[in-house]
N, CA and C atoms as an extended XYZ file, in Angstrom:
573
Properties=species:S:1:pos:R:3:atomname:S:1:resname:S:1:resid:I:1 pbc="F F F"
N        81.251       70.529     -175.025 N   MET     1
C        80.352       69.693     -174.275 CA  MET     1
C        80.698       68.233     -174.531 C   MET     1
N        80.838       67.466     -173.478 N   ALA     2
C        81.220       66.058     -173.592 CA  ALA     2
C        79.981       65.165     -173.685 C   ALA     2
N        80.147       64.065     -174.376 N   HIS     3
C        79.059       63.084     -174.467 CA  HIS     3
C        78.823       62.475     -173.082 C   HIS     3
N        77.594       62.064     -172.832 N   GLU     4
C        77.232       61.479     -171.543 CA  GLU     4
C        78.078       60.245     -171.227 C   GLU     4
N        78.434       59.444     -172.248 N   ARG     5
C        79.254       58.249     -171.993 CA  ARG     5
C        80.611       58.629     -171.424 C   ARG     5
N        81.211       59.715     -171.926 N   LYS     6
C        82.492       60.158     -171.372 CA  LYS     6
C        82.326       60.569     -169.914 C   LYS     6
N        81.250       61.301     -169.618 N   LEU     7
C        81.004       61.722     -168.242 CA  LEU     7
C        80.820       60.511     -167.326 C   LEU     7
N        80.132       59.483     -167.818 N   LEU     8
C        79.941       58.268     -167.031 CA  LEU     8
C        81.272       57.563     -166.769 C   LEU     8
N        82.091       57.405     -167.807 N   ARG     9
C        83.399       56.753     -167.631 CA  ARG     9
C        84.259       57.536     -166.658 C   ARG     9
N        84.287       58.858     -166.807 N   ASP    10
C        85.088       59.688     -165.910 CA  ASP    10
C        84.609       59.582     -164.466 C   ASP    10
N        83.293       59.509     -164.270 N   ALA    11
C        82.744       59.380     -162.915 CA  ALA    11
C        83.146       58.046     -162.294 C   ALA    11
N        83.165       56.985     -163.102 N   ILE    12
C        83.582       55.679     -162.595 CA  ILE    12
C        85.059       55.707     -162.216 C   ILE    12
N        85.889       56.301     -163.063 N   VAL    13
C        87.318       56.411     -162.750 CA  VAL    13
C        87.506       57.162     -161.429 C   VAL    13
N        86.844       58.289     -161.297 N   THR    14
C        86.957       59.093     -160.071 CA  THR    14
C        86.517       58.280     -158.857 C   THR    14
N        85.415       57.546     -158.999 N   ARG    15
C        84.893       56.732     -157.891 CA  ARG    15
C        85.894       55.653     -157.497 C   ARG    15
N        86.483       54.973     -158.484 N   LEU    16
C        87.412       53.885     -158.179 CA  LEU    16
C        88.726       54.389     -157.590 C   LEU    16
N        89.194       55.533     -158.062 N   VAL    17
C        90.405       56.115     -157.464 CA  VAL    17
C        90.119       56.502     -156.010 C   VAL    17
N        88.959       57.116     -155.768 N   ALA    18
C        88.585       57.523     -154.408 CA  ALA    18
C        88.390       56.319     -153.493 C   ALA    18
N        88.012       55.167     -154.059 N   ALA    19
C        87.799       53.958     -153.254 CA  ALA    19
C        89.106       53.333     -152.804 C   ALA    19
N        90.217       53.798     -153.355 N   ASN    20
C        91.546       53.314     -152.978 CA  ASN    20
C        91.654       51.793     -153.112 C   ASN    20
N        91.311       51.307     -154.304 N   THR    21
C        91.457       49.879     -154.588 CA  THR    21
C        92.937       49.533     -154.654 C   THR    21
N        93.251       48.259     -154.856 N   VAL    22
C        94.658       47.859     -154.970 CA  VAL    22
C        95.337       48.526     -156.156 C   VAL    22
N        94.558       49.002     -157.127 N   ALA    23
C        95.128       49.687     -158.290 CA  ALA    23
C        95.531       51.118     -157.959 C   ALA    23
N        95.080       51.648     -156.826 N   GLY    24
C        95.418       53.023     -156.459 CA  GLY    24
C        94.951       53.998     -157.520 C   GLY    24
N        95.871       54.827     -158.023 N   ALA    25
C        95.536       55.831     -159.036 CA  ALA    25
C        95.670       55.283     -160.453 C   ALA    25
N        96.037       54.011     -160.588 N   ARG    26
C        96.183       53.411     -161.924 CA  ARG    26
C        94.814       52.950     -162.447 C   ARG    26
N        93.919       53.910     -162.592 N   VAL    27
C        92.581       53.685     -163.148 CA  VAL    27
C        92.446       54.645     -164.323 C   VAL    27
N        92.117       54.118     -165.489 N   THR    28
C        92.106       54.939     -166.692 CA  THR    28
C        90.976       54.537     -167.629 C   THR    28
N        90.656       55.405     -168.563 N   THR    29
C        89.653       55.087     -169.579 CA  THR    29
C        90.297       54.491     -170.826 C   THR    29
N        91.528       54.094     -170.739 N   ASN    30
C        92.244       53.470     -171.847 CA  ASN    30
C        91.775       52.026     -172.025 C   ASN    30
N        91.687       51.547     -173.265 N   ARG    31
C        91.320       50.152     -173.540 CA  ARG    31
C        92.528       49.230     -173.598 C   ARG    31
N        93.699       49.797     -173.771 N   GLU    32
C        94.912       49.008     -173.961 CA  GLU    32
C        95.373       48.409     -172.634 C   GLU    32
N        95.404       47.074     -172.523 N   PRO    33
C        95.810       46.471     -171.243 CA  PRO    33
C        97.293       46.695     -170.950 C   PRO    33
N        97.614       46.968     -169.686 N   PRO    34
C        99.019       47.147     -169.288 CA  PRO    34
C        99.654       45.779     -169.073 C   PRO    34
N       100.413       45.295     -170.036 N   LEU    35
C       100.952       43.943     -169.947 CA  LEU    35
C       102.299       43.870     -169.244 C   LEU    35
N       102.825       44.981     -168.809 N   ASP    36
C       104.059       45.006     -168.023 CA  ASP    36
C       103.676       44.844     -166.556 C   ASP    36
N       104.191       43.824     -165.897 N   SER    37
C       103.803       43.553     -164.506 CA  SER    37
C       104.144       44.705     -163.570 C   SER    37
N       105.072       45.579     -163.978 N   GLU    38
C       105.407       46.750     -163.160 CA  GLU    38
C       104.248       47.744     -163.093 C   GLU    38
N       103.339       47.703     -164.086 N   LEU    39
C       102.205       48.626     -164.153 CA  LEU    39
C       100.937       48.046     -163.526 C   LEU    39
N       101.054       46.863     -162.932 N   LEU    40
C        99.896       46.192     -162.345 CA  LEU    40
C        99.934       46.272     -160.823 C   LEU    40
N        98.783       46.252     -160.172 N   PRO    41
C        97.444       46.152     -160.717 CA  PRO    41
C        96.996       47.467     -161.350 C   PRO    41
N        96.077       47.341     -162.289 N   ALA    42
C        95.523       48.501     -162.978 CA  ALA    42
C        94.074       48.197     -163.346 C   ALA    42
N        93.285       49.269     -163.479 N   ILE    43
C        91.870       49.134     -163.844 CA  ILE    43
C        91.598       49.999     -165.067 C   ILE    43
N        90.913       49.405     -166.059 N   LEU    44
C        90.522       50.111     -167.271 CA  LEU    44
C        88.997       50.260     -167.274 C   LEU    44
N        88.509       51.412     -167.750 N   VAL    45
C        87.070       51.668     -167.845 CA  VAL    45
C        86.783       52.089     -169.284 C   VAL    45
N        85.887       51.352     -169.947 N   PHE    46
C        85.547       51.714     -171.329 CA  PHE    46
C        84.138       51.251     -171.662 C   PHE    46
N        83.615       51.782     -172.769 N   THR    47
C        82.272       51.447     -173.230 CA  THR    47
C        82.370       50.326     -174.249 C   THR    47
N        81.532       49.303     -174.078 N   GLU    48
C        81.530       48.192     -175.031 CA  GLU    48
C        80.444       48.359     -176.081 C   GLU    48
N        79.249       48.750     -175.653 N   SER    49
C        78.140       48.930     -176.592 CA  SER    49
C        77.060       49.763     -175.920 C   SER    49
N        76.026       50.102     -176.713 N   GLU    50
C        74.917       50.877     -176.161 CA  GLU    50
C        73.678       50.631     -177.009 C   GLU    50
N        72.518       50.535     -176.338 N   LYS    51
C        71.240       50.397     -177.033 CA  LYS    51
C        70.331       51.526     -176.592 C   LYS    51
N        69.448       51.936     -177.517 N   VAL    52
C        68.450       52.962     -177.211 CA  VAL    52
C        67.093       52.272     -177.134 C   VAL    52
N        66.366       52.528     -176.053 N   ASP    53
C        65.047       51.946     -175.844 CA  ASP    53
C        64.094       52.391     -176.948 C   ASP    53
N        63.331       51.451     -177.508 N   GLU    54
C        62.397       51.772     -178.597 CA  GLU    54
C        61.325       52.758     -178.154 C   GLU    54
N        60.978       52.782     -176.865 N   GLY    55
C        59.974       53.709     -176.359 CA  GLY    55
C        60.411       55.158     -176.449 C   GLY    55
N        61.688       55.388     -176.715 N   SER    56
C        62.190       56.761     -176.830 CA  SER    56
C        61.515       57.519     -177.956 C   SER    56
N        61.050       56.803     -178.973 N   GLN    57
C        60.422       57.475     -180.113 CA  GLN    57
C        59.075       58.080     -179.749 C   GLN    57
N        58.532       57.732     -178.592 N   GLN    58
C        57.232       58.255     -178.171 CA  GLN    58
C        57.356       59.553     -177.388 C   GLN    58
N        58.551       60.038     -177.176 N   THR    59
C        58.752       61.243     -176.371 CA  THR    59
C        58.834       62.471     -177.251 C   THR    59
N        58.382       63.588     -176.721 N   ALA    60
C        58.480       64.867     -177.425 CA  ALA    60
C        58.678       65.964     -176.386 C   ALA    60
N        59.742       66.721     -176.434 N   PRO    61
C        60.847       66.549     -177.383 CA  PRO    61
C        61.528       65.202     -177.150 C   PRO    61
N        62.195       64.708     -178.157 N   ARG    62
C        62.781       63.374     -178.135 CA  ARG    62
C        63.800       63.245     -177.022 C   ARG    62
N        63.541       62.291     -176.110 N   GLU    63
C        64.480       61.965     -175.043 CA  GLU    63
C        64.855       60.505     -175.218 C   GLU    63
N        66.136       60.229     -175.381 N   LEU    64
C        66.600       58.875     -175.621 CA  LEU    64
C        66.925       58.192     -174.294 C   LEU    64
N        66.310       57.051     -174.059 N   LYS    65
C        66.644       56.233     -172.895 CA  LYS    65
C        67.682       55.237     -173.381 C   LYS    65
N        68.887       55.374     -172.888 N   ARG    66
C        70.011       54.579     -173.372 CA  ARG    66
C        70.473       53.615     -172.280 C   ARG    66
N        70.945       52.454     -172.712 N   THR    67
C        71.595       51.520     -171.796 CA  THR    67
C        72.958       51.192     -172.386 C   THR    67
N        73.976       51.701     -171.728 N   ALA    68
C        75.350       51.471     -172.170 CA  ALA    68
C        75.927       50.298     -171.390 C   ALA    68
N        76.694       49.471     -172.069 N   ILE    69
C        77.440       48.416     -171.389 CA  ILE    69
C        78.837       48.971     -171.155 C   ILE    69
N        79.091       49.315     -169.901 N   LEU    70
C        80.394       49.858     -169.509 CA  LEU    70
C        81.214       48.745     -168.873 C   LEU    70
N        82.455       48.670     -169.270 N   ILE    71
C        83.348       47.629     -168.787 CA  ILE    71
C        84.314       48.222     -167.770 C   ILE    71
N        84.445       47.523     -166.661 N   VAL    72
C        85.474       47.843     -165.671 CA  VAL    72
C        86.356       46.599     -165.635 C   VAL    72
N        87.576       46.749     -166.130 N   GLU    73
C        88.470       45.608     -166.310 CA  GLU    73
C        89.698       45.788     -165.430 C   GLU    73
N        89.913       44.833     -164.541 N   ALA    74
C        91.054       44.910     -163.620 CA  ALA    74
C        92.111       43.889     -164.017 C   ALA    74
N        93.347       44.343     -164.040 N   TRP    75
C        94.485       43.506     -164.364 CA  TRP    75
C        95.372       43.395     -163.130 C   TRP    75
N        95.716       42.173     -162.761 N   VAL    76
C        96.546       41.939     -161.576 CA  VAL    76
C        97.646       40.942     -161.900 C   VAL    76
N        98.739       41.033     -161.162 N   ALA    77
C        99.835       40.070     -161.279 CA  ALA    77
C        99.993       39.402     -159.923 C   ALA    77
N       100.192       38.088     -159.947 N   ALA    78
C       100.376       37.342     -158.692 CA  ALA    78
C       100.956       35.980     -159.025 C   ALA    78
N       101.422       35.310     -158.016 N   ALA    79
C       101.883       33.938     -158.206 CA  ALA    79
C       100.698       33.095     -158.679 C   ALA    79
N       100.973       32.048     -159.430 N   SER    80
C        99.923       31.220     -160.022 CA  SER    80
C        98.903       30.754     -158.995 C   SER    80
N        99.373       30.339     -157.833 N   ASP    81
C        98.447       29.807     -156.827 CA  ASP    81
C        97.646       30.898     -156.114 C   ASP    81
N        97.986       32.177     -156.322 N   ALA    82
C        97.261       33.275     -155.673 CA  ALA    82
C        96.502       34.150     -156.675 C   ALA    82
N        96.615       33.821     -157.953 N   LEU    83
C        96.044       34.676     -158.995 CA  LEU    83
C        94.519       34.756     -158.913 C   LEU    83
N        93.871       33.619     -158.722 N   GLU    84
C        92.403       33.589     -158.639 CA  GLU    84
C        91.920       34.441     -157.467 C   GLU    84
N        92.588       34.327     -156.320 N   ASP    85
C        92.206       35.126     -155.144 CA  ASP    85
C        92.441       36.614     -155.381 C   ASP    85
N        93.518       36.971     -156.081 N   ALA    86
C        93.815       38.382     -156.369 CA  ALA    86
C        92.740       38.971     -157.279 C   ALA    86
N        92.277       38.186     -158.250 N   MET    87
C        91.220       38.674     -159.148 CA  MET    87
C        89.909       38.850     -158.385 C   MET    87
N        89.592       37.902     -157.509 N   ASP    88
C        88.374       38.025     -156.707 CA  ASP    88
C        88.439       39.224     -155.770 C   ASP    88
N        89.616       39.472     -155.193 N   ALA    89
C        89.769       40.587     -154.252 CA  ALA    89
C        89.547       41.936     -154.954 C   ALA    89
N        90.138       42.134     -156.133 N   VAL    90
C        89.957       43.402     -156.835 CA  VAL    90
C        88.529       43.519     -157.347 C   VAL    90
N        87.917       42.406     -157.759 N   ALA    91
C        86.521       42.441     -158.198 CA  ALA    91
C        85.623       42.891     -157.049 C   ALA    91
N        85.883       42.393     -155.850 N   LEU    92
C        85.099       42.802     -154.685 CA  LEU    92
C        85.264       44.297     -154.412 C   LEU    92
N        86.480       44.812     -154.535 N   GLU    93
C        86.707       46.253     -154.330 CA  GLU    93
C        85.928       47.082     -155.358 C   GLU    93
N        85.958       46.648     -156.603 N   ILE    94
C        85.248       47.382     -157.662 CA  ILE    94
C        83.744       47.328     -157.424 C   ILE    94
N        83.219       46.132     -157.157 N   GLU    95
C        81.781       45.989     -156.937 CA  GLU    95
C        81.313       46.820     -155.752 C   GLU    95
N        82.090       46.835     -154.678 N   THR    96
C        81.734       47.620     -153.495 CA  THR    96
C        81.694       49.109     -153.824 C   THR    96
N        82.705       49.580     -154.545 N   ALA    97
C        82.750       51.008     -154.923 CA  ALA    97
C        81.594       51.367     -155.844 C   ALA    97
N        81.299       50.512     -156.803 N   MET    98
C        80.218       50.791     -157.756 CA  MET    98
C        78.849       50.743     -157.088 C   MET    98
N        78.686       49.860     -156.107 N   ASP    99
C        77.398       49.727     -155.414 CA  ASP    99
C        77.115       50.898     -154.475 C   ASP    99
N        78.114       51.704     -154.173 N   GLN   100
C        77.926       52.838     -153.270 CA  GLN   100
C        77.013       53.900     -153.865 C   GLN   100
N        76.971       53.981     -155.188 N   ASP   101
C        76.146       54.997     -155.852 CA  ASP   101
C        75.756       54.489     -157.234 C   ASP   101
N        74.570       53.882     -157.325 N   ILE   102
C        74.136       53.305     -158.598 CA  ILE   102
C        73.794       54.374     -159.637 C   ILE   102
N        73.702       55.643     -159.198 N   ASN   103
C        73.405       56.746     -160.124 CA  ASN   103
C        74.666       57.409     -160.662 C   ASN   103
N        75.825       56.935     -160.238 N   LEU   104
C        77.121       57.416     -160.721 CA  LEU   104
C        77.278       58.927     -160.622 C   LEU   104
N        76.985       59.469     -159.471 N   SER   105
C        77.259       60.882     -159.225 CA  SER   105
C        78.758       61.038     -159.079 C   SER   105
N        79.290       62.137     -159.555 N   ASN   106
C        80.719       62.371     -159.429 CA  ASN   106
C        81.022       62.818     -158.003 C   ASN   106
N        81.774       62.017     -157.238 N   PRO   107
C        82.020       62.355     -155.838 CA  PRO   107
C        82.874       63.610     -155.638 C   PRO   107
N        83.558       64.076     -156.690 N   ASP   108
C        84.388       65.278     -156.568 CA  ASP   108
C        83.590       66.567     -156.728 C   ASP   108
N        82.380       66.490     -157.260 N   ASP   109
C        81.564       67.685     -157.460 CA  ASP   109
C        81.105       68.255     -156.129 C   ASP   109
N        81.065       69.598     -156.035 N   ASP   110
C        80.555       70.239     -154.827 CA  ASP   110
C        79.089       69.890     -154.611 C   ASP   110
N        78.338       69.864     -155.696 N   GLU   111
C        76.933       69.464     -155.651 CA  GLU   111
C        76.763       68.294     -156.611 C   GLU   111
N        77.003       67.051     -156.110 N   PRO   112
C        76.949       65.900     -157.006 CA  PRO   112
C        75.589       65.757     -157.678 C   PRO   112
N        75.627       65.477     -158.967 N   CYS   113
C        74.374       65.258     -159.684 CA  CYS   113
C        74.442       63.876     -160.325 C   CYS   113
N        73.312       63.195     -160.347 N   ALA   114
C        73.243       61.840     -160.886 CA  ALA   114
C        73.436       61.881     -162.395 C   ALA   114
N        74.372       61.081     -162.874 N   LEU   115
C        74.609       60.986     -164.315 CA  LEU   115
C        73.798       59.853     -164.934 C   LEU   115
N        73.407       58.875     -164.106 N   ALA   116
C        72.695       57.707     -164.607 CA  ALA   116
C        71.432       57.470     -163.791 C   ALA   116
N        70.474       56.859     -164.449 N   PHE   117
C        69.252       56.441     -163.766 CA  PHE   117
C        69.536       55.196     -162.931 C   PHE   117
N        70.400       54.315     -163.456 N   ASP   118
C        70.713       53.068     -162.768 CA  ASP   118
C        72.008       52.501     -163.335 C   ASP   118
N        72.717       51.742     -162.510 N   SER   119
C        73.858       50.966     -162.981 CA  SER   119
C        73.856       49.641     -162.227 C   SER   119
N        74.100       48.566     -162.972 N   MET   120
C        74.013       47.248     -162.354 CA  MET   120
C        75.030       46.302     -162.985 C   MET   120
N        75.695       45.541     -162.148 N   LEU   121
C        76.602       44.511     -162.627 CA  LEU   121
C        75.774       43.422     -163.310 C   LEU   121
N        76.118       43.100     -164.568 N   ILE   122
C        75.343       42.086     -165.296 CA  ILE   122
C        76.178       40.873     -165.696 C   ILE   122
N        77.473       40.931     -165.459 N   GLY   123
C        78.293       39.775     -165.795 CA  GLY   123
C        79.750       39.990     -165.451 C   GLY   123
N        80.453       38.879     -165.258 N   THR   124
C        81.883       38.919     -164.954 CA  THR   124
C        82.565       37.791     -165.714 C   THR   124
N        83.696       38.116     -166.329 N   GLU   125
C        84.506       37.111     -167.019 CA  GLU   125
C        85.931       37.185     -166.488 C   GLU   125
N        86.632       36.058     -166.560 N   PHE   126
C        87.993       35.977     -166.042 CA  PHE   126
C        88.932       35.446     -167.116 C   PHE   126
N        90.150       35.913     -167.087 N   GLY   127
C        91.175       35.406     -167.993 CA  GLY   127
C        92.518       35.416     -167.292 C   GLY   127
N        93.365       34.462     -167.630 N   VAL   128
C        94.699       34.398     -167.018 CA  VAL   128
C        95.741       34.118     -168.092 C   VAL   128
N        96.963       34.540     -167.797 N   ASN   129
C        98.114       34.228     -168.623 CA  ASN   129
C        99.231       33.827     -167.666 C   ASN   129
N        99.587       32.560     -167.692 N   VAL   130
C       100.615       32.061     -166.779 CA  VAL   130
C       101.882       31.667     -167.533 C   VAL   130
N       102.022       32.079     -168.790 N   THR   131
C       103.172       31.673     -169.594 CA  THR   131
C       104.405       32.534     -169.358 C   THR   131
N       104.239       33.736     -168.884 N   GLY   132
C       105.385       34.629     -168.699 CA  GLY   132
C       106.068       34.420     -167.364 C   GLY   132
N       107.018       35.305     -167.078 N   GLU   133
C       107.763       35.241     -165.819 CA  GLU   133
C       106.842       35.484     -164.630 C   GLU   133
N       105.955       36.478     -164.767 N   THR   134
C       104.987       36.768     -163.711 CA  THR   134
C       103.590       36.509     -164.258 C   THR   134
N       102.860       35.560     -163.681 N   PRO   135
C       101.490       35.320     -164.138 CA  PRO   135
C       100.618       36.551     -163.885 C   PRO   135
N        99.688       36.802     -164.800 N   PHE   136
C        98.743       37.895     -164.574 CA  PHE   136
C        97.354       37.449     -164.989 C   PHE   136
N        96.378       38.143     -164.423 N   GLY   137
C        95.001       37.799     -164.704 CA  GLY   137
C        94.173       39.048     -164.937 C   GLY   137
N        93.014       38.825     -165.542 N   CYS   138
C        92.106       39.918     -165.849 CA  CYS   138
C        90.707       39.534     -165.388 C   CYS   138
N        90.065       40.441     -164.674 N   VAL   139
C        88.662       40.258     -164.330 CA  VAL   139
C        87.897       41.368     -165.045 C   VAL   139
N        86.909       40.972     -165.847 N   HIS   140
C        86.191       41.839     -166.785 CA  HIS   140
C        84.756       41.950     -166.270 C   HIS   140
N        84.417       43.083     -165.641 N   LEU   141
C        83.088       43.286     -165.086 CA  LEU   141
C        82.250       44.125     -166.046 C   LEU   141
N        81.056       43.655     -166.369 N   GLU   142
C        80.153       44.361     -167.276 CA  GLU   142
C        79.031       45.007     -166.471 C   GLU   142
N        78.871       46.306     -166.675 N   TYR   143
C        77.803       47.057     -166.016 CA  TYR   143
C        76.835       47.597     -167.059 C   TYR   143
N        75.533       47.392     -166.825 N   ALA   144
C        74.500       48.017     -167.647 CA  ALA   144
C        74.172       49.341     -166.974 C   ALA   144
N        74.418       50.427     -167.685 N   VAL   145
C        74.200       51.769     -167.139 CA  VAL   145
C        73.115       52.448     -167.966 C   VAL   145
N        72.001       52.754     -167.309 N   THR   146
C        70.867       53.383     -167.986 CA  THR   146
C        70.878       54.873     -167.703 C   THR   146
N        70.778       55.653     -168.760 N   TYR   147
C        70.741       57.111     -168.620 CA  TYR   147
C        69.861       57.688     -169.716 C   TYR   147
N        69.494       58.923     -169.562 N   HIS   148
C        68.644       59.606     -170.544 CA  HIS   148
C        69.420       60.757     -171.159 C   HIS   148
N        69.140       61.026     -172.419 N   SER   149
C        69.732       62.185     -173.081 CA  SER   149
C        68.732       62.719     -174.097 C   SER   149
N        68.843       63.987     -174.382 N   ASP   150
C        68.020       64.577     -175.431 CA  ASP   150
C        68.634       64.222     -176.766 C   ASP   150
N        67.796       64.028     -177.782 N   GLN   151
C        68.319       63.783     -179.115 CA  GLN   151
C        69.001       65.052     -179.595 C   GLN   151
N        70.157       64.898     -180.193 N   ARG   152
C        70.931       66.041     -180.656 CA  ARG   152
C        70.230       66.676     -181.851 C   ARG   152
N        70.095       68.005     -181.874 N   PRO   153
C        69.457       68.645     -183.034 CA  PRO   153
C        70.358       68.542     -184.252 C   PRO   153
N        69.728       68.359     -185.410 N   ALA   154
C        70.488       68.229     -186.656 CA  ALA   154
C        70.682       69.573     -187.338 C   ALA   154
N        70.078       70.631     -186.810 N   VAL   155
C        70.191       71.946     -187.426 CA  VAL   155
C        70.994       72.858     -186.518 C   VAL   155
N        71.499       73.913     -187.099 N   ALA   156
C        72.250       74.890     -186.327 CA  ALA   156
C        71.315       75.616     -185.364 C   ALA   156
N        71.891       76.155     -184.323 N   VAL   157
C        71.107       76.912     -183.354 CA  VAL   157
C        70.564       78.165     -184.029 C   VAL   157
N        69.275       78.406     -183.852 N   LEU   158
C        68.633       79.556     -184.470 CA  LEU   158
C        68.766       80.790     -183.583 C   LEU   158
N        68.690       81.942     -184.216 N   GLU   159
C        68.704       83.184     -183.451 CA  GLU   159
C        67.410       83.299     -182.661 C   GLU   159
N        67.408       84.177     -181.660 N   ASP   160
C        66.219       84.382     -180.843 CA  ASP   160
C        65.042       84.803     -181.710 C   ASP   160
N        63.884       84.247     -181.394 N   PHE   161
C        62.639       84.613     -182.049 CA  PHE   161
C        62.228       85.978     -181.504 C   PHE   161
N        62.158       87.003     -182.357 N   ASP   162
C        61.948       88.358     -181.855 CA  ASP   162
C        60.768       89.084     -182.494 C   ASP   162
N        60.316       88.658     -183.682 N   THR   163
C        59.225       89.337     -184.375 CA  THR   163
C        58.271       88.294     -184.953 C   THR   163
N        56.965       88.588     -184.860 N   ALA   164
C        55.961       87.683     -185.416 CA  ALA   164
C        54.881       88.492     -186.121 C   ALA   164
N        54.443       87.974     -187.243 N   SER   165
C        53.300       88.551     -187.943 CA  SER   165
C        52.164       87.548     -187.792 C   SER   165
N        51.053       87.996     -187.192 N   VAL   166
C        49.951       87.102     -186.874 CA  VAL   166
C        48.713       87.542     -187.638 C   VAL   166
N        48.049       86.589     -188.306 N   ARG   167
C        46.806       86.872     -189.030 CA  ARG   167
C        45.673       86.156     -188.313 C   ARG   167
N        44.563       86.836     -188.127 N   HIS   168
C        43.395       86.276     -187.450 CA  HIS   168
C        42.256       86.137     -188.449 C   HIS   168
N        41.708       84.943     -188.497 N   ASN   169
C        40.566       84.696     -189.358 CA  ASN   169
C        39.715       83.674     -188.624 C   ASN   169
N        38.604       84.081     -188.103 N   ILE   170
C        37.772       83.240     -187.263 CA  ILE   170
C        37.212       82.091     -188.085 C   ILE   170
N        37.717       80.920     -187.812 N   GLY   171
C        37.224       79.709     -188.457 CA  GLY   171
C        37.331       79.712     -189.967 C   GLY   171
N        38.130       80.577     -190.557 N   GLY   172
C        38.279       80.645     -192.004 CA  GLY   172
C        37.035       81.168     -192.702 C   GLY   172
N        36.132       81.786     -191.923 N   ALA   173
C        34.860       82.234     -192.483 CA  ALA   173
C        34.931       83.651     -193.033 C   ALA   173
N        35.989       84.355     -192.767 N   GLN   174
C        36.090       85.745     -193.216 CA  GLN   174
C        36.826       85.832     -194.538 C   GLN   174
N        36.527       86.857     -195.290 N   ASP   175
C        37.287       87.129     -196.492 CA  ASP   175
C        38.662       87.646     -196.073 C   ASP   175
N        39.637       87.447     -196.958 N   GLU   176
C        41.001       87.870     -196.656 CA  GLU   176
C        41.098       89.339     -196.271 C   GLU   176
N        40.356       90.203     -196.931 N   GLU   177
C        40.442       91.634     -196.630 CA  GLU   177
C        39.827       91.973     -195.269 C   GLU   177
N        39.030       91.057     -194.693 N   ASP   178
C        38.435       91.300     -193.380 CA  ASP   178
C        39.272       90.713     -192.237 C   ASP   178
N        40.360       90.036     -192.576 N   GLU   179
C        41.220       89.459     -191.531 CA  GLU   179
C        41.936       90.567     -190.776 C   GLU   179
N        42.301       90.246     -189.545 N   VAL   180
C        43.075       91.180     -188.733 CA  VAL   180
C        44.523       90.701     -188.749 C   VAL   180
N        45.443       91.602     -189.019 N   THR   181
C        46.856       91.279     -189.011 CA  THR   181
C        47.543       92.086     -187.929 C   THR   181
N        48.317       91.396     -187.113 N   SER   182
C        49.059       92.060     -186.036 CA  SER   182
C        50.535       91.802     -186.233 C   SER   182
N        51.368       92.794     -185.948 N   LEU   183
C        52.806       92.641     -185.971 CA  LEU   183
C        53.309       92.770     -184.544 C   LEU   183
N        53.903       91.715     -184.031 N   VAL   184
C        54.437       91.720     -182.669 CA  VAL   184
C        55.959       91.763     -182.777 C   VAL   184
N        56.554       92.794     -182.160 N   GLU   185
C        58.010       92.972     -182.240 CA  GLU   185
C        58.610       93.001     -180.851 C   GLU   185
N        59.946       92.842     -180.814 N   ASN   186
C        60.721       92.925     -179.574 CA  ASN   186
C        60.219       91.930     -178.534 C   ASN   186
N        59.956       90.709     -178.961 N   ILE   187
C        59.411       89.664     -178.076 CA  ILE   187
C        60.369       89.357     -176.942 C   ILE   187
N        61.663       89.327     -177.193 N   ASN   188
C        62.648       88.940     -176.180 CA  ASN   188
C        63.251       90.101     -175.417 C   ASN   188
N        62.715       91.286     -175.613 N   GLN   189
C        63.246       92.474     -174.940 CA  GLN   189
C        62.728       92.525     -173.496 C   GLN   189
N        63.547       93.020     -172.619 N   GLU   190
C        63.119       93.229     -171.228 CA  GLU   190
C        62.101       94.343     -171.176 C   GLU   190
N        61.063       94.236     -170.332 N   PRO   191
C        60.051       95.315     -170.239 CA  PRO   191
C        60.626       96.576     -169.642 C   PRO   191
């Protein structure tokens, strides 16, 4: 079973590949930037951080409301005078693809199911390197993705509950020898 963050990253990759951005199929969950201009344009998808809502402690069974900061980072190569426009163009493609489904359903699923409650662009940063033979730039888009998950159990999975011994004592007013004891067996058996 994969963590929800992996499922979210994979859904974003699938969405961006399907959107046919300038990066084409060069969309990955790798954090390592492709610094060879032959590998550009390319898009990286990774998790930067995550917070759990304090209100999660009020749920039973415990359901964690999480907000992950997912990064969609596009790397492009272009002439110095066209680099800013190339970064804006790929950013527009990414934003358009991401805005198509704020719940991040996997478009490849036969019956798409929402992986997130919400996803929203919360910031964009830009960087350029014009010192090499081919200038390249990076546009770093930050998305706040809210999703829910159950708290993971800390104990091993227990066997099926199949037998119970029940003692009845009305309001604790009866003596122990006057209590009724019942043994219930085969609880999980088919009738």
